[in-house]
N, C-alpha and C positions, 0 to 999 in steps of 0.2 A: 099856477105853476110856481115851483120853488125858484127864488131869485135872491141873490145877494147873501147867501149863506156860505158858511165854511163846512165842508163835509170830510170827516175823517173815516176812511173805509178800512176796517180791520176784520180779518186778514184775508189775503187773496193769493192766488198763484202768481208767478212772475208775470209782469206786464207783457214781456216779450215771448210768452209761451206760444207754441205753434198754433194752438187752437184758440179762437176768440170765443169767449164765454159771455153769459149774461152780465157778469161783473164788468167786463170791458164795455159792453153796450150801455149799461146804466151809468157808469162813471163818465164815459165820453159824453153822453147826453147831458148829464147834470153839470159838467164843466162849462157848458155854453153860457150859463147864467149864474154859476156858483164857482167857488174855488174848492178843488178836491185834492186831498192827499190820499193816494192809493198805497196802503201799506202791505207789502208782501209778507208771507208767512216767515217768521224768523228762522234762521238757519244756524245750526250748532256746529262746533269744530269737528266732531266725529264724522260729519258728512264727508270730510276730506278723504277718509279711508275708502269709502265706496264710490263716491262721486266727486273726484278731485276737481273737475272742471266746474261743477256747480258751486263748490266751496270757493274756488278762485273768483268766480263771478260775484258771489255773495260778499266776499271780502272787498272786492273792488268797488261794488256798489255801496257798501256800508260806509266806506271812506268818503264817498261823494255826498252823502246826506241826501236831502230831497232833490230829485232830478226832474226838470221839466220835460214832459213828453209831448205836450201840446199846450195851447193857451189855457191857463187856469187849472191844468191838471199836472200833478207831480207824483212821482213814485218814491217810495222809501223802502230800503232793504235792511231790516234790523238783523243783528246777530244775537244769539242767546247762548248761555254756557252749557246747557244740559240737554240731552235727548229726551223728549217727552214722547214715548213710543210704547207700543204694545209688547215689545221684546221681553219684558220681565215685569214683575210686581214693582220693582224699584223704579224703573223708567216710566211706569204707569202711575206712579204716586202723584197725588194732587199737589204736594209740596214742590215737586219738580216744576210743574207749570207755574206755581207761585213764584219760585225763584227766577224763572225765565222772564215772567212778565215784569217783575220788579227791576230786573236788569235792563230790560228794554225801555222802561218808562223814562229814564233821563234822556235817552237818545230821542225818544218820541217827543218829549217836551221841548228839547232843543230844536227839533225840526219845526214844531209848531211856532216857536218864537221867531225863527228865521222867516217863516211865511206869514207871520202876523195872525195866526189862528188863536182866538181867545176862547170862545164857547161854541165849538162846532157841533153839528149833528153827528153823533156816533152811529156809523152804519156798519153793523156786524154781519159778516158771513160765517165766521167761526167764533165760538164763544170763549176762546182762551183768555182774552183780555178782560173778561168779567171780573177776574181777580183784582184788577186795579181800576174798576169802573169808577169808584168814589174818588180816585186820585186824578181823574181827568175832567176838568170843568167842561160841561156840555149842556146844551139846551134840550136835547132829545136823545134817547137811546133807542135805536131801531134795529131789529134783528130780522134779516131776510133768510129764512130757512129754505135752502134750495136742494138739499140732498139729505139722506139719512147717513151722515158721515160716520156714524158708529159702525156701519157695515163695511167701510173701506179697510183694506188690508193695512195693518200697522197702526191703526188708530188706537190710542191708549184705552185700557179698560175703564178708566175713570172719566172718559170723555162725556158720557151721558150725564154725569153729575154737573159738569160745567154747563152743558146745554140746558138742563133743567133750571139751574140758577139764573141763567140769562133770560130764559123764557119767563121766569117769574118776575125779574127785575126790569125787563125792557118796557118802555112806555108803549111800544107798538111792535107787533110781529106780523110778518107776512109769510105764508107758506106757498111753495111752488106747485104742490100737487094736493089733490083732495085727501089722499091718505095721510100725508104729513099734517094737513090741517086737522083732520079728524083725530089723529093720535096725540096732538099737542094742544088742542084748544082748551082743555081743562087746566092746563098749566100756565095760561097767559092771562094778563089783564085784558088785552084786546088783540085779536088775530083776524087776518083776512086772507082769502085765497087769491093769489096773484100768480097766474101761470106765466110761462115765458111767451115771447112773441117772435115775430119774423119781420125782416126787411123784405116785404113781399115783392116790391118793385124790383129789387136787386135779383132775387131768385127767379122771378118771372122772365128774366133774360134767357133762361134755358129754353123758352118757347119762341124766342125771337129768331127769325130767319137770318138776321144779320150776325148772330153769334156763331162761333165756330168751335167744333170739337177739338180739344188740344191734340197736338201731334202724337204725344206719348200713348194715347188710347185709340187713335183713329183707326189703327189696323187690327184692333181686337176682333176676334170672331164673335158674331152676334148670335143670340141675344147677349147683351151685357147686363149683368145683375150687379148693382153697385151699392156701396155704403161709404160714407166718410164720417170722421169724428174720432172720438177716443176709442182706442182698441181694447182697453183693459176690461170693458164690460161685455165683450163679445164671447159667444159660445163657440170656441174653436172646434170642438167635436161636431157640433151641428153643421158648421161651415164645411168641415172636412167631409162629412157624410153627403151633403148636397153636391159639392164639387165632384166627388167620386161617382155619385149616381148620375150626374149630367155632365160628362166630360166634354160635350160639344158646346156647353155654355161657357161664357167668360165671366168669372167672378172678380170684381174690382173693389179694392179696399184702399182708401185714402186716409192716412192718419199717422201720427208720430209713433215710431217704434220704441223710443226711449222715454224716460221720465214717467211721472205718475199717470200720464194719459196713454202711455204705450203698453205693450204686452209682448209676451214671447210668441212670435208668429211662426216658430220653427215647425210646428205640426202641419203648416200649410205650404211650407217651402218646396216640397217635392211634387206638388200638384201643378202640372203645366197650365191648367186653365184658371189658376188663381194668380191674380196680378196685384202685388203689394207695392204701392207707389210711394209710401211715406207721406209726410205732410205736404200740403199745397196751400198757397195763399187764399184767404177768405174771398178775395176779389175774383179768383178764378173758378170758384166752385160751381157757379151756374153753367160755365162752359163744360165742365166735367159731367154735370147732370144732363146736359144736352145729349151726351153720348151714351147715356144709360137708358135701357129699356124698362127695367123695373128696379125701384129702390127697395132696399131691405133693412130691417132692424133686427138682426139675428143675435140679440143679447141674451145673456144668461138670465133666467128668471130666479131671482133671489131677493133678499131683504133690500138690497140697494136699488135694483131696478123696479121692484114693485112699488117703491116710493118716489120714483122719478117721473118727470114729465119731459120727454126728450125734445129739445129745441129743434133738432134736425127733422122731426116729424113735420112741423110746420113748413120747414124749408123745402122738403121733398114735395109737399102739396102745392106750395107756391110755384114750384117748377112745373106743376101739372102732371107729375109722375105718379103712376100706380105704385102703391106701397104695400109690402107684406111685412108684418112685424110679429115678434114674439107676443104672446097673449098677455098684455099688460093693462092694468086698470085704466091708466091715463090715456092710453091709445084708444081704448073703447069709449071713454068719456068724451074725449076731444073730437074724434073723427067718426065715430059710429061706423056705418057701413061703407064709408069712403076708404077705409083701410082694412085689408084682409089680415086676419090673425091666424097664427099657427102654433102648435105646441111641440112639434118634432120635425125632423127632416122630411119625412114623407108628406106631412101636411104643408110644409113650406114649399116643396116642389109643386104640389098640386095647386096651391094658391098662386104661385108664380106663373104656372101654365095658364091659369084662368086669366091672369092679368095680360099675358102675351096674346091671348085669343080675343080680348075685349075689342069691341068696335063701336064705341059709343062716345062721340065727341062731347056730349053734355057732361061726362064725368070730369073732363079736364076743367070745364067751367066751374063745376061744383067744388073741385079741389082748390082752385085759385080763389074762389069766392070765400071759402072757409079761411084760407090764409089771410086774405084781405081783412077779415073780421078780427083777426088776432095779430094785428101789427104791433111792433115794438112801440110805435108812437102812442097807441092806445094804452099799452102797459105803463109807459112812462107817465102818462097823464093820470092814470089810476093811482099809482103809488104817490105821485106828487100831491094829489088831492088828499089822500089819506094822511100824509105827513103834515101838510099845511093845516088840516083840521085838528090834528093832535097838537101841533105847536100853538094854535090859537087857544085850545082848551087848557094847555099847561100855563099859558100866559095869564089867563083869567084866574087860575088858581094861585 
């Protein structure tokens, strides 16, 4: 296990974002035996025009420098001068990112000095800082590729150039899905497949007779068909078609409406059987799952989702719930026949009806067993072993 190291994590969504991600889970775990600086994605001044509250928060946090959020774990919120964005050729230019990273570097170095970081492990989630990789003393450069970020809205056209450079220069790379692994392995020195995990014991509380369904969904008409997580990946037309075809079913969606994890949910607003709750704390999610009859993953099938391995799939299974998902490679690879897949609204409805009619207690045991085999603890140990091995190899050289 990794112990006694400094870890500089570049870059991440805000620590206080409504949804907990694998970044939060990994950095929280690593901070138990190491010191971690979690660096949020730099924010530029033009953000104030569209998201004034986000800019005010960024400015306030920038002035604070490294902020302790728990023992051995600090967050840092840099500012940068220019928008590096898909909006135009100018804002997508590589020199824009170069200027931004050079402007962030002194602030980053100052934070490292304050915390006593000398030669940290550089843990990349986004490749932007590859531009200044040689200017940050480090013992290892590790890139954890968890999404095909080039498919996200607004990502600069030159983003793949940065990603390819970091893939080539990183000492070690991990990919979250088989498709990411297959498409990048020829670009790396060393790459491993490390899927996400689940806090199985936490989500198994949905099966506990002592847990209670939250009051805000207790009165929903059954059956309840539910989803929680980021809303921006959802297929709103698919959901609208299902809800219209089955007006006596309740469709429940939990997730933030605003920010990059949110989405325009107005197409669903007039449907009386669609219930949009907004974000809910991670701790309460098993209680909400207890009130769900069938969990669904009605995501758009596109470049982004074809390359992802959805964390919530494991969580739904840990809760013992039947799951119907869009037809994604990782869903089939991870869950096989334990999850039903569908390609359109008609198939989704048919699969949901099959789940509602099932009467086989052994399926719940199989779901929870699969979740137990894919715990976050196992993933933490896997990555730590890989990183420790690479550190020993670099030390010998």
